[in-house]
mmCIF file of the N, C-alpha and C atoms, coordinates in Angstrom:
data_MODEL
# 
_entry.id   MODEL 
# 
loop_
_atom_site.group_PDB 
_atom_site.id 
_atom_site.type_symbol 
_atom_site.label_atom_id 
_atom_site.label_alt_id 
_atom_site.label_comp_id 
_atom_site.label_asym_id 
_atom_site.label_entity_id 
_atom_site.label_seq_id 
_atom_site.pdbx_PDB_ins_code 
_atom_site.Cartn_x 
_atom_site.Cartn_y 
_atom_site.Cartn_z 
_atom_site.occupancy 
_atom_site.B_iso_or_equiv 
_atom_site.pdbx_formal_charge 
_atom_site.auth_seq_id 
_atom_site.auth_comp_id 
_atom_site.auth_asym_id 
_atom_site.auth_atom_id 
_atom_site.pdbx_PDB_model_num 
ATOM 1   N N  . UNK A 1 1  ? 0.852  -1.229 0.027   1.00 0.00 ? 1  UNK A N  1 
ATOM 2   C CA . UNK A 1 1  ? -0.055 -0.056 -0.046  1.00 0.00 ? 1  UNK A CA 1 
ATOM 3   C C  . UNK A 1 1  ? 0.908  1.397  -0.061  1.00 0.00 ? 1  UNK A C  1 
ATOM 4   N N  . UNK A 1 2  ? 0.765  2.188  -0.656  1.00 0.00 ? 2  UNK A N  1 
ATOM 5   C CA . UNK A 1 2  ? 1.392  3.400  -0.943  1.00 0.00 ? 2  UNK A CA 1 
ATOM 6   C C  . UNK A 1 2  ? 1.143  4.396  0.223   1.00 0.00 ? 2  UNK A C  1 
ATOM 7   N N  . UNK A 1 3  ? 2.228  4.844  0.866   1.00 0.00 ? 3  UNK A N  1 
ATOM 8   C CA . UNK A 1 3  ? 2.143  5.814  1.883   1.00 0.00 ? 3  UNK A CA 1 
ATOM 9   C C  . UNK A 1 3  ? 1.300  7.121  1.690   1.00 0.00 ? 3  UNK A C  1 
ATOM 10  N N  . UNK A 1 4  ? 0.434  7.591  2.437   1.00 0.00 ? 4  UNK A N  1 
ATOM 11  C CA . UNK A 1 4  ? 0.028  8.851  2.029   1.00 0.00 ? 4  UNK A CA 1 
ATOM 12  C C  . UNK A 1 4  ? 0.849  9.881  2.207   1.00 0.00 ? 4  UNK A C  1 
ATOM 13  N N  . UNK A 1 5  ? 0.451  10.908 1.241   1.00 0.00 ? 5  UNK A N  1 
ATOM 14  C CA . UNK A 1 5  ? 1.128  12.050 1.011   1.00 0.00 ? 5  UNK A CA 1 
ATOM 15  C C  . UNK A 1 5  ? 0.402  13.275 0.617   1.00 0.00 ? 5  UNK A C  1 
ATOM 16  N N  . UNK A 1 6  ? 0.594  14.495 0.958   1.00 0.00 ? 6  UNK A N  1 
ATOM 17  C CA . UNK A 1 6  ? -0.097 15.562 0.730   1.00 0.00 ? 6  UNK A CA 1 
ATOM 18  C C  . UNK A 1 6  ? 1.146  16.794 0.418   1.00 0.00 ? 6  UNK A C  1 
ATOM 19  N N  . UNK A 1 7  ? 0.874  17.710 -0.476  1.00 0.00 ? 7  UNK A N  1 
ATOM 20  C CA . UNK A 1 7  ? 1.681  18.658 -0.764  1.00 0.00 ? 7  UNK A CA 1 
ATOM 21  C C  . UNK A 1 7  ? 0.909  19.897 -0.855  1.00 0.00 ? 7  UNK A C  1 
ATOM 22  N N  . UNK A 1 8  ? 1.695  20.935 -0.650  1.00 0.00 ? 8  UNK A N  1 
ATOM 23  C CA . UNK A 1 8  ? 1.104  22.578 -0.448  1.00 0.00 ? 8  UNK A CA 1 
ATOM 24  C C  . UNK A 1 8  ? 2.067  23.352 -1.110  1.00 0.00 ? 8  UNK A C  1 
ATOM 25  N N  . UNK A 1 9  ? 1.636  24.220 -1.881  1.00 0.00 ? 9  UNK A N  1 
ATOM 26  C CA . UNK A 1 9  ? 2.540  25.201 -2.420  1.00 0.00 ? 9  UNK A CA 1 
ATOM 27  C C  . UNK A 1 9  ? 2.753  26.514 -1.279  1.00 0.00 ? 9  UNK A C  1 
ATOM 28  N N  . UNK A 1 10 ? 3.702  26.879 -0.834  1.00 0.00 ? 10 UNK A N  1 
ATOM 29  C CA . UNK A 1 10 ? 3.858  28.137 -0.012  1.00 0.00 ? 10 UNK A CA 1 
ATOM 30  C C  . UNK A 1 10 ? 4.057  29.475 -0.865  1.00 0.00 ? 10 UNK A C  1 
ATOM 31  N N  . UNK A 1 11 ? 4.475  28.990 -2.130  1.00 0.00 ? 11 UNK A N  1 
ATOM 32  C CA . UNK A 1 11 ? 5.212  30.056 -3.135  1.00 0.00 ? 11 UNK A CA 1 
ATOM 33  C C  . UNK A 1 11 ? 4.957  29.506 -4.358  1.00 0.00 ? 11 UNK A C  1 
ATOM 34  N N  . UNK A 1 12 ? 5.337  29.972 -5.523  1.00 0.00 ? 12 UNK A N  1 
ATOM 35  C CA . UNK A 1 12 ? 5.321  29.484 -6.692  1.00 0.00 ? 12 UNK A CA 1 
ATOM 36  C C  . UNK A 1 12 ? 6.698  28.544 -6.733  1.00 0.00 ? 12 UNK A C  1 
ATOM 37  N N  . UNK A 1 13 ? 7.655  28.822 -6.171  1.00 0.00 ? 13 UNK A N  1 
ATOM 38  C CA . UNK A 1 13 ? 8.850  28.059 -5.894  1.00 0.00 ? 13 UNK A CA 1 
ATOM 39  C C  . UNK A 1 13 ? 9.216  27.416 -4.752  1.00 0.00 ? 13 UNK A C  1 
ATOM 40  N N  . UNK A 1 14 ? 8.204  27.302 -3.719  1.00 0.00 ? 14 UNK A N  1 
ATOM 41  C CA . UNK A 1 14 ? 8.384  26.520 -2.443  1.00 0.00 ? 14 UNK A CA 1 
ATOM 42  C C  . UNK A 1 14 ? 7.270  25.565 -2.139  1.00 0.00 ? 14 UNK A C  1 
ATOM 43  N N  . UNK A 1 15 ? 7.459  24.466 -1.931  1.00 0.00 ? 15 UNK A N  1 
ATOM 44  C CA . UNK A 1 15 ? 6.434  23.295 -1.836  1.00 0.00 ? 15 UNK A CA 1 
ATOM 45  C C  . UNK A 1 15 ? 6.558  22.676 -0.285  1.00 0.00 ? 15 UNK A C  1 
ATOM 46  N N  . UNK A 1 16 ? 5.839  22.415 0.185   1.00 0.00 ? 16 UNK A N  1 
ATOM 47  C CA . UNK A 1 16 ? 5.946  21.497 1.536   1.00 0.00 ? 16 UNK A CA 1 
ATOM 48  C C  . UNK A 1 16 ? 5.178  20.374 1.470   1.00 0.00 ? 16 UNK A C  1 
ATOM 49  N N  . UNK A 1 17 ? 5.573  19.179 1.970   1.00 0.00 ? 17 UNK A N  1 
ATOM 50  C CA . UNK A 1 17 ? 4.837  17.819 1.777   1.00 0.00 ? 17 UNK A CA 1 
ATOM 51  C C  . UNK A 1 17 ? 4.966  17.178 2.966   1.00 0.00 ? 17 UNK A C  1 
ATOM 52  N N  . UNK A 1 18 ? 3.625  16.721 3.278   1.00 0.00 ? 18 UNK A N  1 
ATOM 53  C CA . UNK A 1 18 ? 3.580  15.684 4.493   1.00 0.00 ? 18 UNK A CA 1 
ATOM 54  C C  . UNK A 1 18 ? 3.492  14.361 3.761   1.00 0.00 ? 18 UNK A C  1 
ATOM 55  N N  . UNK A 1 19 ? 3.924  13.541 4.732   1.00 0.00 ? 19 UNK A N  1 
ATOM 56  C CA . UNK A 1 19 ? 4.284  12.085 4.318   1.00 0.00 ? 19 UNK A CA 1 
ATOM 57  C C  . UNK A 1 19 ? 4.250  11.004 5.324   1.00 0.00 ? 19 UNK A C  1 
ATOM 58  N N  . UNK A 1 20 ? 3.131  10.156 5.327   1.00 0.00 ? 20 UNK A N  1 
ATOM 59  C CA . UNK A 1 20 ? 3.315  8.895  6.342   1.00 0.00 ? 20 UNK A CA 1 
ATOM 60  C C  . UNK A 1 20 ? 4.815  8.298  6.188   1.00 0.00 ? 20 UNK A C  1 
ATOM 61  N N  . UNK A 1 21 ? 4.809  7.881  7.701   1.00 0.00 ? 21 UNK A N  1 
ATOM 62  C CA . UNK A 1 21 ? 6.166  7.333  7.628   1.00 0.00 ? 21 UNK A CA 1 
ATOM 63  C C  . UNK A 1 21 ? 6.298  5.658  7.644   1.00 0.00 ? 21 UNK A C  1 
ATOM 64  N N  . UNK A 1 22 ? 7.403  5.260  7.884   1.00 0.00 ? 22 UNK A N  1 
ATOM 65  C CA . UNK A 1 22 ? 7.471  3.678  7.771   1.00 0.00 ? 22 UNK A CA 1 
ATOM 66  C C  . UNK A 1 22 ? 6.340  3.010  8.756   1.00 0.00 ? 22 UNK A C  1 
ATOM 67  N N  . UNK A 1 23 ? 6.114  3.728  9.904   1.00 0.00 ? 23 UNK A N  1 
ATOM 68  C CA . UNK A 1 23 ? 4.916  3.305  10.695  1.00 0.00 ? 23 UNK A CA 1 
ATOM 69  C C  . UNK A 1 23 ? 3.792  3.977  10.086  1.00 0.00 ? 23 UNK A C  1 
ATOM 70  N N  . UNK A 1 24 ? 2.636  3.200  10.095  1.00 0.00 ? 24 UNK A N  1 
ATOM 71  C CA . UNK A 1 24 ? 1.333  3.746  9.482   1.00 0.00 ? 24 UNK A CA 1 
ATOM 72  C C  . UNK A 1 24 ? 0.759  4.777  10.198  1.00 0.00 ? 24 UNK A C  1 
ATOM 73  N N  . UNK A 1 25 ? 1.202  4.990  11.614  1.00 0.00 ? 25 UNK A N  1 
ATOM 74  C CA . UNK A 1 25 ? 0.743  6.038  12.351  1.00 0.00 ? 25 UNK A CA 1 
ATOM 75  C C  . UNK A 1 25 ? 1.779  7.124  12.434  1.00 0.00 ? 25 UNK A C  1 
ATOM 76  N N  . UNK A 1 26 ? 2.849  7.235  11.695  1.00 0.00 ? 26 UNK A N  1 
ATOM 77  C CA . UNK A 1 26 ? 3.634  8.595  11.904  1.00 0.00 ? 26 UNK A CA 1 
ATOM 78  C C  . UNK A 1 26 ? 3.851  9.180  10.706  1.00 0.00 ? 26 UNK A C  1 
ATOM 79  N N  . UNK A 1 27 ? 4.389  10.634 11.004  1.00 0.00 ? 27 UNK A N  1 
ATOM 80  C CA . UNK A 1 27 ? 4.350  11.186 9.730   1.00 0.00 ? 27 UNK A CA 1 
ATOM 81  C C  . UNK A 1 27 ? 5.551  12.568 10.046  1.00 0.00 ? 27 UNK A C  1 
ATOM 82  N N  . UNK A 1 28 ? 5.746  13.060 8.895   1.00 0.00 ? 28 UNK A N  1 
ATOM 83  C CA . UNK A 1 28 ? 6.954  14.336 8.695   1.00 0.00 ? 28 UNK A CA 1 
ATOM 84  C C  . UNK A 1 28 ? 6.467  14.990 7.816   1.00 0.00 ? 28 UNK A C  1 
ATOM 85  N N  . UNK A 1 29 ? 7.040  16.368 7.822   1.00 0.00 ? 29 UNK A N  1 
ATOM 86  C CA . UNK A 1 29 ? 6.756  17.150 6.696   1.00 0.00 ? 29 UNK A CA 1 
ATOM 87  C C  . UNK A 1 29 ? 8.178  17.991 6.264   1.00 0.00 ? 29 UNK A C  1 
ATOM 88  N N  . UNK A 1 30 ? 8.209  18.081 4.972   1.00 0.00 ? 30 UNK A N  1 
ATOM 89  C CA . UNK A 1 30 ? 9.544  18.699 4.056   1.00 0.00 ? 30 UNK A CA 1 
ATOM 90  C C  . UNK A 1 30 ? 9.292  19.644 3.451   1.00 0.00 ? 30 UNK A C  1 
ATOM 91  N N  . UNK A 1 31 ? 10.289 20.758 3.402   1.00 0.00 ? 31 UNK A N  1 
ATOM 92  C CA . UNK A 1 31 ? 10.014 21.832 2.713   1.00 0.00 ? 31 UNK A CA 1 
ATOM 93  C C  . UNK A 1 31 ? 11.216 21.896 1.682   1.00 0.00 ? 31 UNK A C  1 
ATOM 94  N N  . UNK A 1 32 ? 11.094 22.485 0.393   1.00 0.00 ? 32 UNK A N  1 
ATOM 95  C CA . UNK A 1 32 ? 12.047 22.777 -0.399  1.00 0.00 ? 32 UNK A CA 1 
ATOM 96  C C  . UNK A 1 32 ? 11.690 23.422 -1.712  1.00 0.00 ? 32 UNK A C  1 
ATOM 97  N N  . UNK A 1 33 ? 12.720 24.214 -2.333  1.00 0.00 ? 33 UNK A N  1 
ATOM 98  C CA . UNK A 1 33 ? 12.574 25.068 -3.516  1.00 0.00 ? 33 UNK A CA 1 
ATOM 99  C C  . UNK A 1 33 ? 12.596 24.288 -4.778  1.00 0.00 ? 33 UNK A C  1 
ATOM 100 N N  . UNK A 1 34 ? 11.659 24.702 -5.652  1.00 0.00 ? 34 UNK A N  1 
ATOM 101 C CA . UNK A 1 34 ? 11.302 24.111 -7.115  1.00 0.00 ? 34 UNK A CA 1 
ATOM 102 C C  . UNK A 1 34 ? 11.359 25.126 -8.077  1.00 0.00 ? 34 UNK A C  1 
ATOM 103 N N  . UNK A 1 35 ? 11.513 24.545 -9.276  1.00 0.00 ? 35 UNK A N  1 
ATOM 104 C CA . UNK A 1 35 ? 11.620 25.611 -10.149 1.00 0.00 ? 35 UNK A CA 1 
ATOM 105 C C  . UNK A 1 35 ? 10.195 26.391 -10.395 1.00 0.00 ? 35 UNK A C  1 
ATOM 106 N N  . UNK A 1 36 ? 9.060  25.368 -10.070 1.00 0.00 ? 36 UNK A N  1 
ATOM 107 C CA . UNK A 1 36 ? 7.582  26.090 -10.131 1.00 0.00 ? 36 UNK A CA 1 
ATOM 108 C C  . UNK A 1 36 ? 6.822  26.011 -11.500 1.00 0.00 ? 36 UNK A C  1 
ATOM 109 N N  . UNK A 1 37 ? 7.464  24.837 -12.152 1.00 0.00 ? 37 UNK A N  1 
ATOM 110 C CA . UNK A 1 37 ? 6.932  24.591 -13.552 1.00 0.00 ? 37 UNK A CA 1 
ATOM 111 C C  . UNK A 1 37 ? 5.595  23.757 -13.244 1.00 0.00 ? 37 UNK A C  1 
ATOM 112 N N  . UNK A 1 38 ? 5.918  22.646 -12.500 1.00 0.00 ? 38 UNK A N  1 
ATOM 113 C CA . UNK A 1 38 ? 4.741  21.806 -12.257 1.00 0.00 ? 38 UNK A CA 1 
ATOM 114 C C  . UNK A 1 38 ? 4.795  20.985 -10.966 1.00 0.00 ? 38 UNK A C  1 
ATOM 115 N N  . UNK A 1 39 ? 4.282  21.726 -9.952  1.00 0.00 ? 39 UNK A N  1 
ATOM 116 C CA . UNK A 1 39 ? 4.084  21.339 -8.730  1.00 0.00 ? 39 UNK A CA 1 
ATOM 117 C C  . UNK A 1 39 ? 3.742  19.760 -8.741  1.00 0.00 ? 39 UNK A C  1 
ATOM 118 N N  . UNK A 1 40 ? 2.572  19.449 -9.446  1.00 0.00 ? 40 UNK A N  1 
ATOM 119 C CA . UNK A 1 40 ? 2.245  18.076 -9.360  1.00 0.00 ? 40 UNK A CA 1 
ATOM 120 C C  . UNK A 1 40 ? 3.162  16.791 -9.300  1.00 0.00 ? 40 UNK A C  1 
ATOM 121 N N  . UNK A 1 41 ? 4.563  17.417 -10.060 1.00 0.00 ? 41 UNK A N  1 
ATOM 122 C CA . UNK A 1 41 ? 5.495  16.401 -10.149 1.00 0.00 ? 41 UNK A CA 1 
ATOM 123 C C  . UNK A 1 41 ? 6.704  16.920 -9.216  1.00 0.00 ? 41 UNK A C  1 
ATOM 124 N N  . UNK A 1 42 ? 6.861  18.186 -9.034  1.00 0.00 ? 42 UNK A N  1 
ATOM 125 C CA . UNK A 1 42 ? 7.920  18.726 -8.246  1.00 0.00 ? 42 UNK A CA 1 
ATOM 126 C C  . UNK A 1 42 ? 8.032  18.306 -6.683  1.00 0.00 ? 42 UNK A C  1 
ATOM 127 N N  . UNK A 1 43 ? 6.851  17.928 -6.089  1.00 0.00 ? 43 UNK A N  1 
ATOM 128 C CA . UNK A 1 43 ? 6.938  17.714 -4.827  1.00 0.00 ? 43 UNK A CA 1 
ATOM 129 C C  . UNK A 1 43 ? 7.324  16.355 -4.467  1.00 0.00 ? 43 UNK A C  1 
ATOM 130 N N  . UNK A 1 44 ? 7.681  15.535 -5.495  1.00 0.00 ? 44 UNK A N  1 
ATOM 131 C CA . UNK A 1 44 ? 8.247  14.300 -5.212  1.00 0.00 ? 44 UNK A CA 1 
ATOM 132 C C  . UNK A 1 44 ? 9.753  14.751 -4.796  1.00 0.00 ? 44 UNK A C  1 
ATOM 133 N N  . UNK A 1 45 ? 10.425 15.665 -5.715  1.00 0.00 ? 45 UNK A N  1 
ATOM 134 C CA . UNK A 1 45 ? 11.902 15.859 -5.134  1.00 0.00 ? 45 UNK A CA 1 
ATOM 135 C C  . UNK A 1 45 ? 11.729 16.453 -3.846  1.00 0.00 ? 45 UNK A C  1 
ATOM 136 N N  . UNK A 1 46 ? 10.659 17.391 -3.587  1.00 0.00 ? 46 UNK A N  1 
ATOM 137 C CA . UNK A 1 46 ? 10.973 17.855 -2.197  1.00 0.00 ? 46 UNK A CA 1 
ATOM 138 C C  . UNK A 1 46 ? 10.822 16.684 -0.991  1.00 0.00 ? 46 UNK A C  1 
ATOM 139 N N  . UNK A 1 47 ? 10.111 15.849 -1.247  1.00 0.00 ? 47 UNK A N  1 
ATOM 140 C CA . UNK A 1 47 ? 9.951  14.763 -0.253  1.00 0.00 ? 47 UNK A CA 1 
ATOM 141 C C  . UNK A 1 47 ? 11.574 13.871 -0.440  1.00 0.00 ? 47 UNK A C  1 
ATOM 142 N N  . UNK A 1 48 ? 11.837 13.826 -1.344  1.00 0.00 ? 48 UNK A N  1 
ATOM 143 C CA . UNK A 1 48 ? 13.359 13.038 -1.306  1.00 0.00 ? 48 UNK A CA 1 
ATOM 144 C C  . UNK A 1 48 ? 14.455 13.831 -0.847  1.00 0.00 ? 48 UNK A C  1 
ATOM 145 N N  . UNK A 1 49 ? 14.564 15.338 -1.071  1.00 0.00 ? 49 UNK A N  1 
ATOM 146 C CA . UNK A 1 49 ? 15.583 15.987 -0.841  1.00 0.00 ? 49 UNK A CA 1 
ATOM 147 C C  . UNK A 1 49 ? 15.203 17.340 -0.158  1.00 0.00 ? 49 UNK A C  1 
ATOM 148 N N  . UNK A 1 50 ? 14.161 17.616 0.317   1.00 0.00 ? 50 UNK A N  1 
ATOM 149 C CA . UNK A 1 50 ? 13.830 18.642 1.263   1.00 0.00 ? 50 UNK A CA 1 
ATOM 150 C C  . UNK A 1 50 ? 14.282 18.757 2.502   1.00 0.00 ? 50 UNK A C  1 
ATOM 151 N N  . UNK A 1 51 ? 14.167 19.706 3.282   1.00 0.00 ? 51 UNK A N  1 
ATOM 152 C CA . UNK A 1 51 ? 14.690 19.669 4.654   1.00 0.00 ? 51 UNK A CA 1 
ATOM 153 C C  . UNK A 1 51 ? 13.287 19.578 5.467   1.00 0.00 ? 51 UNK A C  1 
ATOM 154 N N  . UNK A 1 52 ? 13.616 18.813 6.584   1.00 0.00 ? 52 UNK A N  1 
ATOM 155 C CA . UNK A 1 52 ? 12.539 18.462 7.350   1.00 0.00 ? 52 UNK A CA 1 
ATOM 156 C C  . UNK A 1 52 ? 11.923 19.658 8.325   1.00 0.00 ? 52 UNK A C  1 
ATOM 157 N N  . UNK A 1 53 ? 10.801 19.725 8.209   1.00 0.00 ? 53 UNK A N  1 
ATOM 158 C CA . UNK A 1 53 ? 10.053 21.093 8.960   1.00 0.00 ? 53 UNK A CA 1 
ATOM 159 C C  . UNK A 1 53 ? 10.105 20.885 10.508  1.00 0.00 ? 53 UNK A C  1 
ATOM 160 N N  . UNK A 1 54 ? 10.433 21.768 11.326  1.00 0.00 ? 54 UNK A N  1 
ATOM 161 C CA . UNK A 1 54 ? 10.012 21.678 12.879  1.00 0.00 ? 54 UNK A CA 1 
ATOM 162 C C  . UNK A 1 54 ? 8.530  21.147 13.045  1.00 0.00 ? 54 UNK A C  1 
ATOM 163 N N  . UNK A 1 55 ? 8.257  20.584 13.669  1.00 0.00 ? 55 UNK A N  1 
ATOM 164 C CA . UNK A 1 55 ? 6.885  19.834 14.182  1.00 0.00 ? 55 UNK A CA 1 
ATOM 165 C C  . UNK A 1 55 ? 5.927  21.062 14.401  1.00 0.00 ? 55 UNK A C  1 
ATOM 166 N N  . UNK A 1 56 ? 6.166  22.094 15.186  1.00 0.00 ? 56 UNK A N  1 
ATOM 167 C CA . UNK A 1 56 ? 5.336  23.046 15.473  1.00 0.00 ? 56 UNK A CA 1 
ATOM 168 C C  . UNK A 1 56 ? 4.840  23.951 14.207  1.00 0.00 ? 56 UNK A C  1 
ATOM 169 N N  . UNK A 1 57 ? 5.806  23.880 13.109  1.00 0.00 ? 57 UNK A N  1 
ATOM 170 C CA . UNK A 1 57 ? 5.383  24.531 11.951  1.00 0.00 ? 57 UNK A CA 1 
ATOM 171 C C  . UNK A 1 57 ? 4.583  23.697 10.963  1.00 0.00 ? 57 UNK A C  1 
ATOM 172 N N  . UNK A 1 58 ? 5.001  22.440 10.929  1.00 0.00 ? 58 UNK A N  1 
ATOM 173 C CA . UNK A 1 58 ? 4.200  21.481 10.135  1.00 0.00 ? 58 UNK A CA 1 
ATOM 174 C C  . UNK A 1 58 ? 2.924  21.190 10.675  1.00 0.00 ? 58 UNK A C  1 
ATOM 175 N N  . UNK A 1 59 ? 2.610  21.354 11.779  1.00 0.00 ? 59 UNK A N  1 
ATOM 176 C CA . UNK A 1 59 ? 1.429  21.252 12.590  1.00 0.00 ? 59 UNK A CA 1 
ATOM 177 C C  . UNK A 1 59 ? 0.364  22.222 11.979  1.00 0.00 ? 59 UNK A C  1 
ATOM 178 N N  . UNK A 1 60 ? 0.841  23.591 11.584  1.00 0.00 ? 60 UNK A N  1 
ATOM 179 C CA . UNK A 1 60 ? -0.053 24.658 11.457  1.00 0.00 ? 60 UNK A CA 1 
ATOM 180 C C  . UNK A 1 60 ? -0.448 24.516 9.953   1.00 0.00 ? 60 UNK A C  1 
ATOM 181 N N  . UNK A 1 61 ? 0.652  23.972 9.145   1.00 0.00 ? 61 UNK A N  1 
ATOM 182 C CA . UNK A 1 61 ? 0.422  23.936 7.982   1.00 0.00 ? 61 UNK A CA 1 
ATOM 183 C C  . UNK A 1 61 ? -0.401 22.551 7.519   1.00 0.00 ? 61 UNK A C  1 
ATOM 184 N N  . UNK A 1 62 ? -0.142 21.669 8.346   1.00 0.00 ? 62 UNK A N  1 
ATOM 185 C CA . UNK A 1 62 ? -0.967 20.291 8.014   1.00 0.00 ? 62 UNK A CA 1 
ATOM 186 C C  . UNK A 1 62 ? -1.683 19.794 9.312   1.00 0.00 ? 62 UNK A C  1 
ATOM 187 N N  . UNK A 1 63 ? -2.912 20.587 9.632   1.00 0.00 ? 63 UNK A N  1 
ATOM 188 C CA . UNK A 1 63 ? -3.380 20.269 10.761  1.00 0.00 ? 63 UNK A CA 1 
ATOM 189 C C  . UNK A 1 63 ? -4.144 18.990 11.022  1.00 0.00 ? 63 UNK A C  1 
ATOM 190 N N  . UNK A 1 64 ? -4.604 18.558 9.855   1.00 0.00 ? 64 UNK A N  1 
ATOM 191 C CA . UNK A 1 64 ? -5.014 17.195 9.824   1.00 0.00 ? 64 UNK A CA 1 
ATOM 192 C C  . UNK A 1 64 ? -4.258 16.142 10.219  1.00 0.00 ? 64 UNK A C  1 
ATOM 193 N N  . UNK A 1 65 ? -3.178 16.313 9.785   1.00 0.00 ? 65 UNK A N  1 
ATOM 194 C CA . UNK A 1 65 ? -2.098 15.116 9.895   1.00 0.00 ? 65 UNK A CA 1 
ATOM 195 C C  . UNK A 1 65 ? -1.900 15.322 11.481  1.00 0.00 ? 65 UNK A C  1 
ATOM 196 N N  . UNK A 1 66 ? -1.657 16.464 11.954  1.00 0.00 ? 66 UNK A N  1 
ATOM 197 C CA . UNK A 1 66 ? -1.255 16.658 13.493  1.00 0.00 ? 66 UNK A CA 1 
ATOM 198 C C  . UNK A 1 66 ? -2.191 16.084 14.234  1.00 0.00 ? 66 UNK A C  1 
ATOM 199 N N  . UNK A 1 67 ? -3.443 15.842 13.959  1.00 0.00 ? 67 UNK A N  1 
ATOM 200 C CA . UNK A 1 67 ? -4.511 15.384 14.883  1.00 0.00 ? 67 UNK A CA 1 
ATOM 201 C C  . UNK A 1 67 ? -4.761 13.824 14.638  1.00 0.00 ? 67 UNK A C  1 
ATOM 202 N N  . UNK A 1 68 ? -4.146 13.311 13.539  1.00 0.00 ? 68 UNK A N  1 
ATOM 203 C CA . UNK A 1 68 ? -4.539 11.797 13.280  1.00 0.00 ? 68 UNK A CA 1 
ATOM 204 C C  . UNK A 1 68 ? -3.234 11.020 13.119  1.00 0.00 ? 68 UNK A C  1 
ATOM 205 N N  . UNK A 1 69 ? -2.026 11.773 13.007  1.00 0.00 ? 69 UNK A N  1 
ATOM 206 C CA . UNK A 1 69 ? -0.809 10.924 13.128  1.00 0.00 ? 69 UNK A CA 1 
ATOM 207 C C  . UNK A 1 69 ? 0.345  11.565 14.231  1.00 0.00 ? 69 UNK A C  1 
ATOM 208 N N  . UNK A 1 70 ? 1.196  10.559 14.545  1.00 0.00 ? 70 UNK A N  1 
ATOM 209 C CA . UNK A 1 70 ? 2.055  10.902 15.581  1.00 0.00 ? 70 UNK A CA 1 
ATOM 210 C C  . UNK A 1 70 ? 3.345  11.557 14.805  1.00 0.00 ? 70 UNK A C  1 
ATOM 211 N N  . UNK A 1 71 ? 3.995  12.811 15.152  1.00 0.00 ? 71 UNK A N  1 
ATOM 212 C CA . UNK A 1 71 ? 5.053  13.288 14.618  1.00 0.00 ? 71 UNK A CA 1 
ATOM 213 C C  . UNK A 1 71 ? 6.287  12.236 14.818  1.00 0.00 ? 71 UNK A C  1 
ATOM 214 N N  . UNK A 1 72 ? 7.091  12.213 13.710  1.00 0.00 ? 72 UNK A N  1 
ATOM 215 C CA . UNK A 1 72 ? 8.280  11.352 13.444  1.00 0.00 ? 72 UNK A CA 1 
ATOM 216 C C  . UNK A 1 72 ? 9.611  11.876 13.716  1.00 0.00 ? 72 UNK A C  1 
ATOM 217 N N  . UNK A 1 73 ? 10.103 11.879 14.737  1.00 0.00 ? 73 UNK A N  1 
ATOM 218 C CA . UNK A 1 73 ? 11.381 12.550 14.965  1.00 0.00 ? 73 UNK A CA 1 
ATOM 219 C C  . UNK A 1 73 ? 12.625 12.281 14.191  1.00 0.00 ? 73 UNK A C  1 
# 
């Protein structure tokens, strides 16, 4: 089963991605710069190479995840 993922643009060239972890109940979020040509594919690079967000920031951007999953340290 494919892990749950959700992405959001913060700017034309900045995307944040929430991702379910190795455990089905954990999650983390990552941020990264992109060209801004196609967010629907660029989010995958942010997931692979982005910087992990602090928990308090990630919870504001992805409140549903914060309520339903445990933050992965």
